[in-house]
C-alpha positions in Angstrom: 0.0 0.0 0.0 1.1 3.6 -0.7 3.2 5.2 2.0 3.6 2.0 4.0 0.2 2.5 5.7 -1.8 -0.5 6.7 -4.9 -1.2 4.6 -8.2 -0.4 6.2 -10.8 -3.2 6.1 -14.3 -1.9 5.5 -17.8 -3.3 5.0 -20.8 -1.3 3.9 -24.1 -1.8 5.7 -27.1 -1.1 3.5 -30.4 0.2 4.7 -31.9 -3.3 5.0 -29.1 -4.6 7.1 -27.3 -6.5 4.3 -23.6 -5.9 3.8 -21.2 -5.3 0.8 -17.7 -6.5 1.7 -15.6 -6.5 3.7 -12.8 -5.4 1.5 -9.4 -3.8 2.2 -8.6 -0.3 1.1 -5.5 1.9 1.1 -6.0 4.9 3.5 -5.5 7.2 0.4 -8.7 5.8 -1.1 -11.2 8.6 -1.6 -14.8 8.4 -0.4 -15.9 8.9 -4.0 -13.9 5.7 -5.0 -15.6 3.8 -2.2 -19.0 4.9 -3.6 -18.0 3.7 -7.1 -17.1 0.3 -5.5 -20.5 0.2 -3.7 -22.4 1.2 -6.9 -20.7 -1.5 -8.9 -21.6 -4.2 -6.4 -25.1 -3.0 -5.4 -27.4 -6.0 -5.2 -29.8 -6.0 -8.1 -32.7 -7.4 -6.1 -33.0 -4.3 -3.9 -36.2 -2.2 -4.2 -34.2 1.0 -3.8 -31.3 1.3 -6.2 -28.9 4.3 -6.5 -28.2 5.5 -10.1 -25.0 7.5 -9.4 -22.5 8.0 -6.6 -24.3 11.2 -5.8 -27.3 9.2 -4.7 -25.2 7.6 -1.9 -24.1 8.9 1.5 -21.5 7.1 3.6 -21.7 7.5 7.3 -18.9 6.5 9.7 -18.9 7.3 13.4 -22.1 9.4 13.0 -20.5 11.7 10.3 -21.3 11.9 6.6 -18.1 11.4 4.7 -17.2 14.0 2.0 -16.5 12.6 -1.6 -13.2 14.4 -2.1 -11.6 13.2 1.1 -9.6 10.1 1.7 -10.2 7.5 4.3 -7.2 8.9 6.2 -8.5 12.5 6.0 -11.9 11.4 7.1 -10.2 10.0 10.2 -11.5 6.5 9.6 -9.4 4.5 12.0 -9.2 0.8 12.6 -11.2 -0.3 15.6 -9.7 -1.1 18.9 -9.3 -4.7 17.9 -6.2 -5.1 15.6 -7.3 -6.2 12.2 -10.9 -5.2 12.9 -13.4 -4.4 10.2 -15.0 -0.9 10.1 -18.7 -0.8 9.3 -19.9 2.2 7.3 -23.5 2.8 6.8 -24.8 3.5 3.3 -27.8 5.8 2.8 -29.5 6.2 -0.5 -30.8 9.7 -1.4 -34.5 9.6 -2.3 -35.2 10.5 -6.0 -35.6 14.2 -6.8 -39.2 15.3 -7.1 -40.2 17.3 -10.2 -41.6 20.5 -8.7 -43.5 21.3 -11.9 -45.3 17.9 -11.7 -46.1 18.5 -8.0 -47.5 22.0 -8.8 -49.8 20.4 -11.5 -50.9 17.8 -9.0 -51.7 20.4 -6.4 -53.7 22.5 -8.9 -55.6 19.4 -10.0 -56.4 18.5 -6.4 -58.1 21.9 -6.0 -60.5 21.4 -8.9 -64.0 21.7 -7.6 -62.9 23.5 -4.4 -63.3 27.1 -3.6 -60.0 29.1 -3.5 -60.4 29.5 0.2 -60.9 25.8 0.8 -58.0 24.9 -1.4 -55.7 27.4 0.5 -56.7 26.1 3.9 -56.5 22.4 3.1 -53.6 21.0 5.2 -53.0 18.4 2.5 -52.2 20.9 -0.2 -49.2 23.1 -0.2 -49.5 26.1 -2.5 -45.8 27.2 -2.2 
């Protein structure tokens, strides 16, 4: 490994409790490269599937890791047990909502209602 640093063994815990890995990484590996690895190995049978690395968030020690930082810069350390495996949690960003589509749905929901009733309906946001 580069710089004589020990590799870091990491597994990725998905939202449903299944894991990808563990695999060993150089401490100079970027978070973005880890996300590429996860995306390439994402189980095809999952209901929620990320499309790009931007759809993924990695969490370690309660902190969201930044794409441009390395494992070493992110202060990912090997656990107290020598040779221990670090578990990172993977969160998939929900798909972006088309605001124009939502506006049309809101307007169509108000059809047949008075303007006052539509504005005061807690189920309809007119933002």
